[in-house]
N, C-alpha and C positions, 0 to 999 in steps of 0.2 A: 504495501500500500504508497503510496505518495504522501510525504510530507507536507503538512497542510500550507496556502502558501499564509504570509506573512507581511505586512507593512513594513517597505524598506525604514529603517533606521536612522540617524545624523549619523548613528560608527560605520555603516555600511557606505555611505558620501565619502568617509577618509577614506576606509578601505579601499574605493574606485581610483578615487586621487592617486594612493597612495601603488595602485599597479596599473593605472596608466605612466608613474610618472617612475617609475622605479619596479618594473615587470622580475626585477634579481631577484627583488627581495622575497621573502615569505616573511609576512606581515599580517597571518594568518594568528598569530598571540595579541594584537593588537583588539579583536572582536571582542574575547570576551574580559579583555583586560581594560578597554574601553569603555564595554556595557558595565561593567563592576562601578569603574570611577564615575560613570555618569551616573548611573543609579543611586551612589552613593551620595551624591551634591544634591539630585531629586530629595531624595529622603530625608538626607537633614534640611533641605528649608522646608517641608512638611514637619518635621517633628521640633524644626525652631519655631514656627508657627505655634505650636500647641503651648511651649515652655514658655514663651510671650503672654498668655493670655494670666498666666502667674507671675508673669514682672520677672523670669527666669532666663535666662540664659542655656547653652548647652553645658553647658562647664560646670556652670552651678546646681542646674538637675544633676548630672550625673555626680557631684561630694555629696546632694546629698540626701541620692536613695544611696550612696555605696554607705554612706552611714545606717539610714535606714535600712537597707538589706541584710546591714552585719546585728541586724538584731539588738533587744535593751543590753543594756541601756542607751544605742545607738553612740557608741561610743568608740574612736581608735586610735593608735598613736599615726602623729601625721607621720611617718615611714612608711607605715602601710597604707593610708593612703595614696600617698605620691606614688607607689609601687603600684598599685591596682588600678589608678587613673594614669598611669603611663607619664607623667610631667616629672620634670625637676621638682627638689626641693624650695628652687627660687620661687618656683612659680606658686608653687604646693602653698608657701609662704604669705604669699601675697593673694592668696585669690582666700586663705582664710582669714587674714583682716578684714577683708572685704564683705566676706561673710557674717566674720562675729559683728562689725562695725551698724550688719543688716538684721542683724539679731535671732539669726538664724543658725548660729554653730556658738560655743563659748570653749574657752583652753582653761583647763584642769590641768592642775598637780599632778602626775603619773604615780601611782602609791608602789610602782614598783621600781618605780627610778626615777630618786630625787633631781633628775638635769634635765628630763624632760617633759611634757604636758600629753594630755592627751586633747582631742578633739571630740566634741558631743554637739548633738543634736539640743536644741533647747525646745520644750515645748513649741512656741511661734515652729520654726523649723519643723519640728516632728508634723505638725496639723496642716503646714504647706505643701510639702512633700508627699505626705496621704493622701492630699486633693491634685496636685498633678500630676502623680505615677496613674490614680484611676482612670483620668485623661488622658495620659503620653502613653496607656495600654488601650484605651477605647480608639484611640486615632489609628497605634496599627493595626486594630480589627480592620479600619476602615478601607487605610493605605492597600491593608493586602486581600482580600473584599473581592477584590474581583477573579483573582488566580483562585482553579478549584484547588480544591485539598489533596488532590493527589501528585499535580502541579506543585503545588508548595511542597509537600513532603520531599519531593524530587529536588524540588533545588534547596532546600534547609541538608540533605545530604551533601548533594552536590559542593555547598559551601564548605560544608563542614572538613569534606576531603583538602577543596583545597586549603583552608584555615590549619585546615595539620601540616599541610606540606610547608604552610609560607614561618609555622609556629618552634618544625624541626628543629631542631641546633644543628644537623647533616644540610641543612637548606642554604644555595648557594646567596 
């Protein structure tokens, strides 16, 4: 059975241009990588719209959500936070100050290490992230609604394989 016809996308246009200009190059990898990058940009735009409804940026949502999903008492060491969020310690310090000034987190002395502090959600931060994550999950459901369940499961499986390959310590 032949594959169903699909409407060409922006990546198809780019691939056609490269085939025309550099027929000697195998540009096949540009297809999936270009589509993943384009999807990521378009997804981020839609996610940011929901975060903005709560006065949050992506990084603010991500940091508050990381604390929330850590479980009560919603408290983590800054090193755990910045390694989970994949940012530098300097970036983390700046972000903590901003969220602290907004009243969403507090820094507390670490009872296990007098030289360090912990970051904890405030009641206001907890209330905000609980509302925001509900809206975020509903938004993700809307975004993925056009895909059939089987297609979504297949996509998730393939992306899992790609992520494992990219995260592999032997990856180039």
